[in-house]
N, C-alpha and C positions, 0 to 999 in steps of 0.2 A: 289477329289475336287481340283480345281486349287487354289493355294495360292500365286502365283507370276505372274507378267506379264512382257513382254520383254522391256518395256519402262521405263527408269529411270524417276522419278518424276522431276528431275532437267533438263530434256531434253525438249526443246520447239522449236517451229518454228513460226516465225512471217510471216504469210501469209497475206500480205497487201490487196490483192484483196478480199479475203474471209472476212477479218475484215470490209472493206468498205461496202461490200454487206450485211453483217449480223448485222451491227451496229444498235443498238436501245437503248431503255431505260429499266431499270429494277432494282430490289433490289440488295443490296450488300450482303444480307444474313448473317448479323451478328446474325440473329436469323431466325428460321422458326417455326411457321408463323412469318412474318415480323411485325414490331411494328405498322404499319398502320392498322393491323387487330385486334389490341387490342380493347376490348369492355368496355364501362362504367358499364356494368352489373357485372363485376368482382369487388368485394368490398374489403374494408379493412379487413372485417371479413374473406373473402376467403383467403387473403394473410396470415392473422394471423393463420388460421388453417393449412396452408402449413408450416409455421414456426414451429408450435407445433409438426407437424408430424416428423420433423427432430429429435425430442427428442427420438422417439421410433424406429428410423431407425437403423438397424444393420450395424456396420462398416461404419458409415457415414464419408464421406471424409471431409477434411478441406475446408473452404469456401474461396471464392474470394470476395474482398471488392472493391466497387467503391464509391467515394465521388465526387459529382459535385459541383464545385465552380463557380458560374455564373458571377462573377464580372470581368470587364475589365476597364482599364484606358481610352482606346481609342477604336474606332470601326475600324475594318479592313473590307473594303467594300465587300470582297469576302465571308465573314463569314456566315455560316448557322447554327451556334451553338445557344443554348438557353443562352442568356447573358444579363447582365445589365451593362450599361456604367455609371461609376461613378469614382470619385477620392476620395470619402469619405470612409476611411478605417473603420470608426465606423459602417458602414452598415454590414461589415463583422463580427464585434463583435456580433451584434444581430443575424446574420445568424448562427454563431457558437453556440449560445445559443439554437437555434432550432434544429440544427444538433445533438447536445448533447441529446435533448429530443427524437428525432427519434431513434438514436442509442441505447439509453437506453430502449425504448419501444420494439425494435426488439430483443435486447439481453434478455429481460425479457421473450419473447415468446419462445426463443431458450432454455431457462432453464439451461444455463450453459455457461461457458467461452469457446467458440468455438475456434478451431485452425484456423488460417488464413495462406494460402499459397500464396496469391496474393493480391496486393493492387494497385489501380490506382487512382490518383487525376486528374480529367479532368475539362474542363470548356467550356466557359469562360477562365479565366487565373488563374490557381491555385496559381501561384506566385504573384498574386495580394495581397495575404495574407502576412502580415508582418512575420518576423521570430518568433515572440512571438505567433502570431495567428496560424502559422503552428505547432509550438510546442504544443500549446493547443489542436489542433485537433488530433495530433498523440497521445497525452496523453489520450484523450477521447477514441480513438479506442483501445489503449493498455489496458485500464481499462477493456474493455469488450471482447477483443479477444487476444489470445495468438499467437504472430507472430512467425512462424517457421523459424529456422535458414537458411534453404535452400529455402526460399520463393523469389518471384519476386515482388519487391515493386517499383512502377514507378510513375513519376510525369511529367506533361507537363510543359515545361519551355519557357517563353518569355524572350530571352536574353536582351531585352531592359529594363526589370524591375528587374533584378537580380544582386546583388552584389556578388563578389567573396566569401565573408564570408558566404553568404546564401548557396552556394553549399556545403561548409563544414558542415554547420548545417543540411542540408538535409541528408547527409551521416550519421551524428550522430543520426538522427531520425530513420534511418534504410532504407532509400531509396537507392537502388542499380542500378536503371535504370532511365534514363531521356530521354524524347522525346522533342527535340528542334525544335520549330517552326521557319522556315525560309521563305518558299514559293518561294522566288526568290531573288537573290543577285543583280540584275540589278537595279540601282537607279531610272531609269525612270519607270520601272514596279512597284517598291515600292511606288513611289509617286502616281501612278495611282490607287493603292489599299489602300492607306493611312497606309502603314506599312513600315516606313523607318527604316532600321536596317543594320548597317555596318557589313562587314565581321569580323572586329576586335572584335566587341561586341560578336558575335557568337563564335569566336575562344576562347576568354577569358573565357566564360562560360564553354565551352567544356573542355578546359584545366584545369580549376579549378575543375570541376567535376571529371575528371580522377585523378587529384592529391589528391582529397579528398577520393578516393576509389570507386567512381561510376564505376561499371564494364561493363555497356552497355550504349552506346549513340546511339539514333535513331534520324535521321534528316528528317524533313517533307518538301517536296517541292510540288508545284502545277504547272501543265502545263495547258495552255489554258487561262491564265490571260491576261489582256489588255496590248498591246505593246510588248508582247513576240514574238520573232522570233526564227527561227531555230538556228541561230548563237548565239543569246543572251542566249538561254537555254543551249547550249553547254558550254558557259562560266560559267554559274551558276553551271552546273554539274561538271565542272572541279574544281571550287572553293569548291564545296561540297566534292568531292573526296579527295582534299588536307586536309580536316578536318578528313578524315579516320573514318567515322561513322561505328559502328558495324552493324547498320540497316539503310536502307533508304527507305522512302515511297514517291512515286511519284503519287500524286492524280490528277485525271482529274477534272478540275473546272467545276461545274455544275451551269450554269447561269440561275437562277430562280427568277427574280426580283419581280414577282407577289407573291411569297411565302416568300422571305427573303428581307425585306425592305432595308438593307444597300446596297444590290446589285444594287439598283436603281441609286446609285451614280456612277456606272461604265458605261463608254461610250461604248455601244455595238459595235459601228463602229470600236473600237480599239481592239476588240477581234480577235485572230487569227482564220483563217478558219479551217474547219474540216480537210482539207488536210494538212495544216501546223501543226495542232495538232498531226496528225498521223506521220508526219515527225519527230516532236519532240520526240514522244514516241519511234519510231523506232531507232532514234539516241541514245536516253537514254538507251534503252535496250542493244544495242551493246556496248555503252561506259561502262556501269556498269558491264556487263558480261566480257568484255575484261579486266576490272580492277580486276576480280576475284570474283565478287559478284554473289550469287546464286539467281535466280529468284524464290521467294517463291510462289507467286501466286497473281493474280490481279494486285496490284500496289506496292508490297513489295519485297525488295531485302535485302540480308544479307550476311555477310562474311561466308565462309564455316564452320568456327568453332563456329559460333553463335548458340545458342540453337534452334532457329527457323529452321536453315538450317539442323542441326543435327536431329531435330524432323521430318523434311520433309523426310530425307533419311531413317529414321527408321520407317516411317509410323505412327508417334505419333502426327503429327501436328493437331491442332484443331482450332476452330473459335468461338469467342463470341462477345459481344457488343464492346469490345476494339479492335477487329480485330483478326489476327492470334495469336495463343497462344499455350503454352504447358500445360496450366491448365484449359482449357475451359470446362472440364467435371465436374468441381466443381459447387456447388450451388453458385450463385453470389448475394450478397446483395448490392443493390443500395441505397445510402443515398443522400439526398439533392433534391432540386427542379428539376423536370423533369427526375430524374434518373430512370434507368430501372434495374430490377433484375430478376433472374431466380432461383426458388426454386422448386425442384422436377419437376413435370409436369406442372408448371405454370410460366407465365411471369407476371410481374407487372410493372406499371409506376406511379411515383409520380405526384402530381399536378404540372402544368407547370408554374404557376405564384407564386411569393413570397407571395402575399396576401392569396391565397388559401392554399398554403403550411403551412404558419404560422397559419391560421385559424383552419386547421385540428389538428395541434399539440396543439393549445390552448384548443381544446376540448378533448384532451387526446387520440386521435385516430391516427392510422397510416395514413400518407398523401397520400394513394393510390387513384389515379383517375381512373385508368382503368387497364385492364390486360386480361389474357386469360388462361384457363385451357385446355391443349392439350388433344385431343382424340387419340385413337389408330392410326388413319390415319395420324394425325399430327406427332406423334412420329416416325412412319415409314418413312414418307417423310423427316423429319428432319434428320434421320439417313442417308438417301440416299444423301441429299444435302451436309451434313457435310463430308461424305466420298468422294464425287466427288470434292468438293472444296479444301479439305485438303490432300487427298491421290491420287486423280485423277484416282481412280479405285473403283469398287464395286463388291464384291463377291455376285453374285445373289444367288448362292446355299446356302451360309451362311445366307443371308437375308431371304430366303424362310424357312429355318429351324428354325430360331429364331422367326420369326413373323407368321409362319404357313400359308403362302400364296403361290400361284402359280404366279410367277412374270409376266409372259406373260398375264395371265388372269386378274390379279389385275390392271395391267397398260396397259390394252387394248387401252385406249384412248390415251396413250402416245406413243404406239409402232410405229405409222406412223412417228412421229417426230423423234424418235430414229433412225429409218431406214433412214430417210432423212439426219440426221446429220452424220450417218455412211457413206452414199454416198458422203457427203461433205468432209469426211476425218477428222471430228472432234472427232468421237467416233469409237471404235471397240466393237462389241457386238456379242458373239458367243452363247448366251443363258445361259452360266455359269458365264461369267465375262463381266462386262461393263467397258471399259477403255477409259479414255480421251487421245486422240492421241496428239502428240506434237503440232500440229497446233490448237488444241482445247483449249490449256491452256490459251490463251489470250481471249478466248470467253467462259470462264468457267461460267460466270453469265448467258449467254444464255443457256448453258447446264443445269444449276441448275433450270432455269425457266421452263424447261420441266416438272419437278415434282412438281411444285407449283400449287396445286389444287385451293387455294384461288385466285390466280392470274387469273386462267382460269374461275372460276365459279362466282366470286363476284367482282363487280366493286369497285374501291377505288378512293378517291379524292387525294391520294398521288401523288406527282410528283417525278418520279425516275430520277436518273442521267443516263448519257449514260453508256452503258455496257463496253465501252472502249474509 
């Protein structure tokens, strides 16, 4: 049985003609099946039963925790997150009351103080919370979970809303990773998306974090925003590199004003063309790799000694609702309005409005609105998509042995497309091993979509972003 393939996962090829020809829309596969496939027939009782099943599981792994903080002081026009715009901090006090109820209910079903290996605060703007509110939330979590000393504990930072002292407090609370939102350093672009943020504000937060002991800094940028040009993005990237982040994410802006109301304030005539966006991406890839960053996958880059880059080299890279991770195989408990979790063979998502979220907890029940219990086909395809997106290779022989299938027969409907992608130079398939070729790495979402049965068989109202 083959166990290796001749292409390093760090090797890639930017085939612009191929990208332009195959560009389309599709899921980001932070889960499979994707969240738009979750069903309202999955009830709080279903989720509760899955939580209870962890009690009897042998050698159960530590959990990953996610807390959604939906509040923002101001609206960024590009934003597609579930958020509430307010300056009233007292709303966060009430929200924390309900978060505490939910966390207590979940912990009760787990039947013990579980170990936590990963934590992420997302939003909205998690740093909308005051230092005291952040301390309270961490206290609630630590009451019910034992945080492991070697865990990965991260929080999203808006540099406009964070004082130097807060960075030291975050380190005291146990956070060792920060994700810093920037999007673009150009003042005109910032004005166009209503997020004015100076380089100095960003630098001060990063420097304070490092001084406080934060061991990893990730920087978020977006390409495709209004008024961006090839030259302006090169300047933004140069500024970003001067800050020397450990990780850098370069997201493609998805303009969906019919879905996300704040985007209606963006002047579509000021958006860069598809050709210019590809120029920007091509320039960025070259600039970042020339600077020594490793292309992790899709839109993520990391320094060679970063845990993500190490995991990529060692074949341990994984993917969950927070993106690429080294702990994605853990059950993930999602807390807060609209948050998503994964426990065993199920996904669950909480109510999407504060009113419904609060009402469920007032009734003493888990605020689950929908979810999905995976069948054997879902589990098989999730394994394939995870392997292709994170390791860029799939041992067909091992898959057949574990799942008791004949690959060519089971995936007869997919085989013509596999052969087509093989002819395009995206894949190599010899019957025993399916490998993503260097030029296929930038089209990995297209490759993953090959195995998405739900996408092929059932229509969805979801609007997906461009695959590149």
